N, C-alpha and C positions, 0 to 999 in steps of 0.2 A: 504494500500500500504506500502511495506517495504521501509524504508528510506535507501538511498544509501550513503555510506561514501566516500567522495572525499578528498584525502590528497594531498596537494601541497607542494613540497619540497622547503625549503629555504636554502640558503648558502650565505656567503659573496661574493659580486660581482655578484649577480643574477640580471637579467634584470627585472625591476619592472613590466613592462607591460606583461611579460610572466606569471607573478603570478596573477596580478589583472584582466587581461582580461578574462581568463577562470573562475576565481572566480566570476566575475560579471555575467557571463552567468549561472553558476550553481545556484548562489544565486537568480537570477531572475526567474529561472525555479522553484525553491523551493517556492518562493513567489506566483507565478502563480498557482502552484498546490494546495497550501493551499487555495487560493481564489476560486478555482474550487470546493473545498470541497473534493479533492482527497487525502487529508492527506499530511504528510511531504514527500518531494521528495528527497532532498539532505541535507546532513550535511557536510559542507565544513570546513576543518581545514588546517592550515599551520603547518608543522613539520620541525624540524631542529635538528642537532646534539647536540646543546646546547640551554639552555633557554634564553641566552643573545640575545639582539636585533641584527638583521642582517642588514648590510648596503648594499643596492643595488648599482649597478655600477653607478647609477645617484646620489648617495649620500642619497637617501631616506632610512629611517630606518624602518624596519618592525619587529614586535615582534611575534615570533612564538607562536602558540597556545599550542604546546606541543613538547615533544621529539620524536625521531624516535621510532615508536612502535616495540615491539617485536613480537606481534601477527599480522602478515601481513594479515591474513585471514579476519580481521575486516575491511580492506580497500577494497572497491569495485573498485575504480579507483585511481591510483597513477599518479599524474601529475609531470613531471620533467622539470622545466624551464631551459632556457639557460642563458648565461651571461658571462662576461669576467672572472668571478671567477670559471668557470667550471673546469679548469685544476687543480686548487688547491683543489676544492671540490672532484675531482676524487681520490685524495690521502687520503681522510678521510676514515679510516678503517670501521667505523660504517656505513657510507653512502654506501661504496662499498658492505658491507654485505647486507644492505637493498635492494639494486638494484639487487644483484645476486640472492636473494631469492624471489624477487617480482613476477617474471613470474611463473605462476602456483599457486601462493597463492592469489594474487590480481586478480580480474576478468579481469581487463584491466590495462595496463601500457601505458602512453602516454607522449611524449616529446614535448616541444615547442621550436622552433628555434634550437639553438645549444645545447639544452638539449639532443639531439640525441647523442652527443659525450659521455655523461655519460652513456647512455644505451649501446652504442657500447663498451665502456670500460668494462662494466660489462658482456659483451657477449650476451646481450639480442637481438642484431640485427644480430647475425651470421646467414648467409643463408637467411636473410630476405630482403625485399624491404623496403626502408626508404627514407625520405627526410629531409632537414634541410634548413636553410637560404641559399639563392642562392649563397651568397658570400663565404660560407664555404663548399659548396657541394664537390668541388674538394679536399679540405683538408680532409673531412670525408672519401671520396673514397680512397684517398691515404693512410690515416692512418689506415683504416680498410677495406682492400681489400675483406674481406669475406662478406661485406655488399653490397647489390645491391642498390646503391645510385641513386635516381631519383631527379634531381635538379629542375624540373619544377612544380610538383604538389603543391597545397596549403597544402594538407595533404595526407598521405598514411596510409592505414591500412593493416596489414599483420597478420592475426589471431587475437590474443588479444593484439598485439602491435600496437600502433598508433604513428605516428610521423608527425610533422607539420613544415611548413616553418617559415619564420622570424616573430617574435614578434606578430603583430596583427593576424597572421594566427592561433595563439592559440585560438582565439575566434571562428574562423571558425571551428576548430577541436572540441571545446567544444559544439558548436551548433549541430554538427553531432553526438556527443555522447548523447546529450539530445534527439535528434530525434530517435536514436537507442533505447534508454531506454523507450521512451514514444511515441510520434507521431510527425508528421510534423507540425501539428497545433500549438503545444506548442513551438517547435523550431522557427517557423515563428513569433509567438507572441514575443518571446525574441529578435529575430533579429530586428523586427520593433521597439521595445522599445529602443534598443541600436543603432538604425539607421545603421544596417548592412545588407549585402546581406545574405540570408539564404544559397545560393549557389553562392559564388563569381565567376563572369564570368572570364574565362581565366585562367592564371597560373602565376607563379612567374616572368616569362619573362616580363610581363607587368610592373612590379614594380622595376626590377633590372636595373642598369646602363648597357648599352650595351657595354661600353668601358671596356671589360674584358681583352683585350690583354695586355700582359706584355710590359714594355718598353725595346726595344732592347739594347743590350750592345754597339753595334757599332753605331757611330755617323751618318754615311750615312743613316742607317735605321731609326734612331730617327728623322732625318731631313725629311725623306719621310713621316713619321707619322704626323709630324707637318704640312707639306704641305697639306695633306689630310684634316686635321682638319680645317685649315685656308681657304681652297678653296674646300668645300665639293662637289661642282658641277663641278670641274675641270676634266681634262682627267687623269684618274688614272688606266689605264690598267697596267697589269704586265710589259709590255714592256716599257711603259712610266715611270713608277716608277723605273724600273731597270736602265733605261738610266740616270735618275736624280741621282741615287746612284752610277753611274759609274760601273755597274756590268752587267753581262749577265743575261738575263731574267731567265734562268734556275737556276743559282746560287743565284740570288736575291730571287726567290720564295722559294728555299730550306732554305736559311739563315733566311729569314723573318719568316717562319713558325717555324723554330728551336728556334728562339729567342723570339717570341711573343706567340707561341702556337696556332696561327690561320693562315690561308692562306692569302695572300695579298687581294684576291678578297673578302673573308669573312670580313676582317678588313674594307675595303672600304664600303661594304654593311652595316656593323654595324654602322659606322660613319654616313652614309646617313640616316639610319633608325632612329638613335638618333636625328638627326637634324629635320627629318620629324615629329617625335613624339612631339618635343618641339613646332613646328609651329602649329600642330593640337591642342595642349593643350592651346596655348597662342594667336592664331590669328583666324580670320574668313576667311583666305585665302582659295580659292577653292583648292580641292584636286589635280586637274590637275596642278595648279600653284606651289603647294608645291612639287609635284613630279619633275617638271622641275627644280626648284630652288635648290633642294637637290641632283640633279645629276642622278635621275632615268630616264631611256629612255622614260617612259610613266607612266601614272597613273596605268595602268594594271600591269606593272612591280613592282611598289611600292606596289600595293595591294597584289601581290604574295609574296613579301618580308615580309609584315606584317603578312600574314596568315601563312607563313612558320615559322616565328620566334616568333610571339606573339599570333598566333591562333585567330586572330581577324582582320577584315578589317579596313582600315583607317577611314572610316566614323563612324563605330561603336566605334572605339577607341576614336575618338573625342567626341562622344556622352557621353562616360563614364568618360572621364578624362579632358575635356576642362574646363579651369578656367572661372569664370563668374565675371565681364563682360569680354568679350574677347577684345584683342587689335586688332583693324582693321589694315589690311595690308596697307602699303603706296601705293598711286597711282603712 
């Protein structure tokens, strides 16, 4: 079996888990393949513009294995991690050249989390579907309108370009790459060893904070937001909220959406959904009771909201994410 070379890019301000997560997957796959007697599977190296240690955004220092290679054809899979240092890294001429020439020379190019911004800046995502960390999806779409940004998937593949969601999703992506290279059995073995899903259920919406609405500039609208948060089960129709803001319903709805980016109804639903999620995770309260206490008209209405937003029902969500032991709801 031919050994595949995996190169993981390093730069100051990189997110350490974006680097070490995929590295552990490929390293584990190589160990398993050798144990099978199938020969070497992967040779994983970290590369950087300079030989000096790189300081991750968490403060961890990593020493690159080598410099940026000139012969990209020697790299089977190039992994580009994200991190707070991505903007400065994008200004590095050597790194920009590497990424600009990677597509077509490397068999695959993959980004983890906000590493997608580096791929987009190099033009690798033009006309392609891509994802990134949910909190940065709107920024990626705004900054690079030629990219078809999909904020929900854990990872997206478009031809030889792979992009993944935030941080630990890089491990999901790496497992998928191993499965593509070898077989499901090997990927499942690595997933079990690392205590991961081989196919993580759901999408990014399950892990993102629902409170994505911006804070309005006008005080009456901010006060309405606070009231919804403080009394999640209260009467929060557009008419009721408009009355509290001393505005007409039509003007309130228009101003609220303009200043927050979401409609009043969607904002109220997101607050209620977030409250319901917390109770499902932290208590053993029946679903019907949670629906009532969180302002949903019925358990069925809450179920539809969960399915529409998180693509999973309340009971299944609780099964996946409930803390143990749970806190019993008061009588």
